[in-house]
C-alpha positions in Angstrom: 11.4 14.9 -15.5 10.0 12.0 -17.5 6.8 10.7 -16.1 6.5 7.0 -15.2 3.9 5.2 -17.2 3.0 2.6 -14.6 4.6 3.2 -11.2 4.8 0.5 -8.6 2.4 1.4 -5.8 2.4 0.1 -2.3 -0.4 0.3 0.4 -0.3 -0.8 4.0 -3.2 -1.5 6.3 -2.5 -1.2 10.0 -4.0 -2.0 13.4 -4.8 1.6 14.1 -4.0 5.2 13.3 -1.5 6.2 15.9 2.1 5.5 17.0 1.2 2.3 18.7 -0.2 0.8 15.5 1.6 -1.8 13.4 1.2 -3.2 9.8 -1.3 -6.0 9.3 -1.5 -6.2 5.5 0.7 -5.0 2.6 -0.4 -4.8 -1.0 1.6 -3.9 -4.1 0.4 -3.1 -7.6 3.4 -3.9 -9.8 4.5 -2.2 -13.0 3.6 -5.4 -15.0 0.0 -5.1 -13.8 0.3 -8.0 -11.3 -0.4 -7.7 -7.6 1.1 -8.9 -4.4 -0.8 -9.0 -1.1 -0.1 -10.5 2.3 -1.7 -10.5 5.7 0.8 -10.2 8.5 0.8 -12.3 11.6 1.3 -9.8 14.5 4.3 -10.2 16.8 3.2 -11.3 20.3 3.9 -7.9 21.8 1.9 -6.1 19.0 -1.3 -5.9 21.0 -2.7 -2.5 20.1 -6.0 -2.8 18.2 -8.3 0.0 17.1 -11.9 -1.1 16.3 -12.4 2.0 14.2 -9.5 1.0 12.0 -11.0 -2.6 11.8 -14.2 -1.1 10.5 -12.3 0.5 7.6 -10.1 -2.4 6.6 -12.5 -5.1 7.7 -9.7 -7.4 8.9 -10.3 -8.8 12.3 -7.4 -9.7 14.5 -8.4 -13.4 14.6 -8.2 -13.4 10.7 -4.6 -12.3 11.1 -3.8 -15.0 13.6 -5.4 -17.6 11.4 -4.2 -16.5 7.9 -1.4 -14.0 8.5 2.1 -14.9 7.3 5.1 -14.5 9.6 6.6 -11.1 9.2 10.0 -12.5 8.1 8.3 -14.3 5.2 6.4 -11.1 4.2 9.6 -9.0 4.4 11.6 -11.6 2.4 8.9 -11.8 -0.3 8.8 -8.0 -0.6 12.6 -7.8 -0.9 12.7 -10.6 -3.5 9.9 -9.0 -5.5 11.0 -5.3 -5.3 14.8 -5.3 -4.8 16.3 -2.0 -6.1 13.0 -0.6 -7.1 11.2 2.6 -6.0 7.7 2.2 -4.9 5.2 5.1 -4.4 2.4 5.5 -1.9 -0.3 8.1 -1.3 0.2 7.7 2.4 3.9 8.0 2.8 3.8 9.5 6.3 2.1 6.4 7.6 3.0 3.6 5.1 6.8 4.2 5.3 6.9 4.0 9.2 4.7 0.8 9.1 7.1 -0.8 6.6 10.0 0.3 8.7 8.3 -1.4 11.7 7.8 -4.6 9.7 11.4 -4.8 8.5 12.8 -3.8 11.9 10.8 -6.5 13.7 11.7 -9.0 10.9 15.4 -8.1 11.4 15.8 -7.4 7.7 17.1 -4.6 5.6 14.5 -3.2 3.1 16.0 -3.7 -0.4 13.7 -1.2 -2.1 12.8 2.5 -1.5 9.4 4.1 -0.8 8.6 7.6 -2.0 5.6 9.9 -1.8 3.3 9.6 -4.8 3.4 13.4 -5.1 7.0 13.1 -6.3 5.8 11.8 -9.7 2.5 13.7 -10.1 2.4 16.7 -12.4 0.2 19.6 -11.4 -2.3 18.6 -14.0 -2.5 15.1 -12.5 -3.0 16.6 -9.0 -5.7 18.8 -10.2 -7.6 15.9 -11.8 -6.8 13.3 -9.1 -10.0 13.2 -7.0 -12.5 13.5 -9.9 -10.7 10.7 -11.8 -10.5 8.5 -8.7 -14.2 9.0 -8.0 -15.1 8.1 -11.6 -12.9 5.0 -11.4 -14.5 3.9 -8.1 -18.0 4.4 -9.6 -17.1 2.0 -12.4 -16.2 -0.8 -10.0 -19.1 -2.9 -8.8 -17.3 -4.8 -6.0 -15.0 -2.7 -3.8 -12.8 -3.9 -1.0 -10.8 -1.7 1.3 -7.8 -4.0 1.2 -4.2 -3.2 0.5 -3.7 -4.7 -2.9 -7.1 -3.2 -4.2 -6.2 0.2 -2.8 -2.7 0.0 -4.4 -4.3 -0.9 -7.8 -6.8 2.0 -7.4 -4.0 4.5 -6.9 -2.0 3.0 -9.8 -5.0 3.1 -12.1 -5.9 6.7 -11.1 -2.3 7.7 -11.8 -2.4 6.2 -15.3 -5.7 7.8 -16.1 -4.7 11.2 -14.8 -1.5 10.9 -16.8 -3.4 10.1 -20.0 -5.9 12.9 -19.3 -3.1 15.4 -18.8 -1.7 14.6 -22.3 -5.0 15.4 -24.1 
């Protein structure tokens, strides 16, 4: 299989870690090196909030209520930007269900697909992943645990491990 040079990566932040959680932010690192990021205004019945999750993503619920975009707008933007494309995530088991929740609540069909990052990683890349990611993070002076930043980190780690595996 031919390796992707610059895969599209998606990352989703959520209100918590369990089944009651819902998406609060989505970030995408595109294959043209641009990024998309949006905070999501929670539905009125989405009231689960985990303070431990908030400590990680540093997004308070009142920030979502002030700056979050309606879920229909976020879903429509994602569809317009990503139609027919395959996106990859390093957290498929949680990101895919959170995206499904977003699109279901927005009453929209998702026009793109999401696949586990492992589907495009070679064994050499997997072997180098953590060390490469650690080196990349050490190079960055200002780090934010936010969806678009996380997506970019994953994308950049992928590109670096790909280049290293060719040497």
